[in-house]
N, C-alpha and C positions, 0 to 999 in steps of 0.2 A: 290877530297880530297884523301889524303893518311894517313892512321892512324899509329900512333906509337903502336906497338901491345902490350904494357903492360899497365896494370891498373895503374893509378895515381889518387891521391885524388885531390879534387878541389883546396886545399890549394897549392899542388905541382903545378897544372896547373897554378895558378895565379901567382906564384913565377917565373916559366918558362916564362910565357906570359910578365911579366913586363921587362925580360931582353932580350927578342927575338926581332930581327929586322923584323922577319916573323910573321904574324899573324896566330893564331891557334884557332880552335874552339873545345869545350870540349863536349862530350856527354857520360855521365854514365861511367866515368872512362877511356875514350879513347880520344885522342888528335889527331885532324886533321889539317895538314897544308893547309892553304887556296890557292887555285889555282889562277893564275894570270888572270886578266879580259881582255876585248877587250876594244878598244877606243869607239865602240858603247855602250857597257855596261856602260862605264864611262859617256858618253854624256848623255844617257838616265837618269841616277841617278843624274846627275848634273841639267839637265832640271827640273826633279821632285823637287829636293831640292831647285831651284830657285823659283818654283811656290809655295811651301810650306812656304819658307821664306818671300815672298811677302805677302802671306796670313795671317801668324801668327803675323807679324809686332812686336809689342810691348806687345804681350798678355802673359800670365803666361805658355803657352805651349813652349816647346823646341822640336827642330827637331835635329837629329842627322844623320851623314853618316856613313859609313862602318868602322869608326875607333874606335866606342864605343860599347861595349858588352851589350847583353840583357841576363839576367840570370832568371833561375827559380829553386829555392830551391836547389841549388849546383848540379842539374840533368844535366843541360846544360848551356853553355855560347856560344852565337852565335853572329856574327857580321852582323846583316841586313844591306842590301844596303842603307835603310833609315827607320826612325822610329820617332814618336812623342810621347812625353809623357807630361802629364799636371799635373802630381802628384808631389806635393812638396817634397815628400819623395825622389824623383829621384835626388834632387838637392845635396844630401849629399855625393855621390860619383862620382868623375869625369871621372871614366872608366866603371862602370857598372851601369846599369839602370834595374829597376825590375817592373815597373808599365807602360809599354807603351799602348797607345790606338791605334795606327796604327803602323803596321810593313809592309814594303814593300821589295820584292825580285826581282831583275831584272833576268830573267831566263837566265841560260848559258846551254849549251849542256850537260857539265859534272855534273852540280847540278840540273838540271830540275826536275828529278824523285824524288830526295831527297826533294827539295823545295815544290812539290807539295803534297808529302806523308808525311813522317815521321817529316819533319821539320815543316809542318803544325799542325800535331797531338801534337808535343811538344809545340809549340807556344800557341795552343789553350787552354793549362793548365793554362796560365797566366789569371787570372780572370779579370784584367783590360783591356785586348785587346778586341777591338770592332770591328777591320777591319784588314784582311790580304789581301795584294795586291801582284799580281804577274804579271810582266810586260814582255812581249815577246820581244826578240831581232830580231826575224825572220820575224815578221809581225805586223802591228799595231793593237795590241790586248792587253787588260788589264783584268784580271780576279779580281774582288773584292769578297772576302769571308767576310760576315758579320755576327757578332753574333746576334741572335734574343733575344727577351724577355724571350723566354722559353728555352735559353742556348743551342740552336741548331745553326747550320750554314746555311745561304743561300748564293747562289753564283749569281753574275751578271756579264755578259762578255761585254765588250764594244769593238767596232771595227772601222776601219777607217771611219772617217767622223762623229762619235759621239761624245758627250760630255761625259767626265768621271766624276763622282760624288764620292767624298770621303766623306762618310756621317760622320764618325768619327771626323772629323774637319771642316765639313760643306765647303768643297773646291769643286768647279766644273771648269773644263777646257777642251779645246777641245784636243782630244787625239793627234792631229797633234803636238800640243806643246811639247809632250813627245819626239817625234821623229824628231824634228828641229835640223838640222845640222848633221845628221848622214851620213855616207859614207856606200854605199852599198857593 
């Protein structure tokens, strides 16, 4: 990500974003152009979204891909690779969601450190968030961070040959399904 080095307000960011053909994320006054992804990144995200779509069916929950923003108190606006919200308040705005229960990021070499660290700390401020999932592109590995009843986070790592459980939406699938159709 490349930052535009001057502070802008959330309102200015949203105005810029509505007119821009390039997606940008916002963090405390700085705007970051989003880097392009790889074909494997896209395939993993598509495989996951397909699993979620089939699972949710006609429920009241909605899933979104990397074209809808998640926001927290004008502190940040991010484009997760995938997320699910079941909160009816998230139906009022077509571009921004504020009450996700599941957020998924497919890790890229350029964003991995940020996704594992600061982005997770920022997302964890969202009270509705139950699960943060990080999917590796380099190996069949999925890390699920789950909020506990004591508002701490526990981590479960799934690897090749295992079943992945997304507790927040009660979805279980073989990890191999995420990596189906990838080019090495």
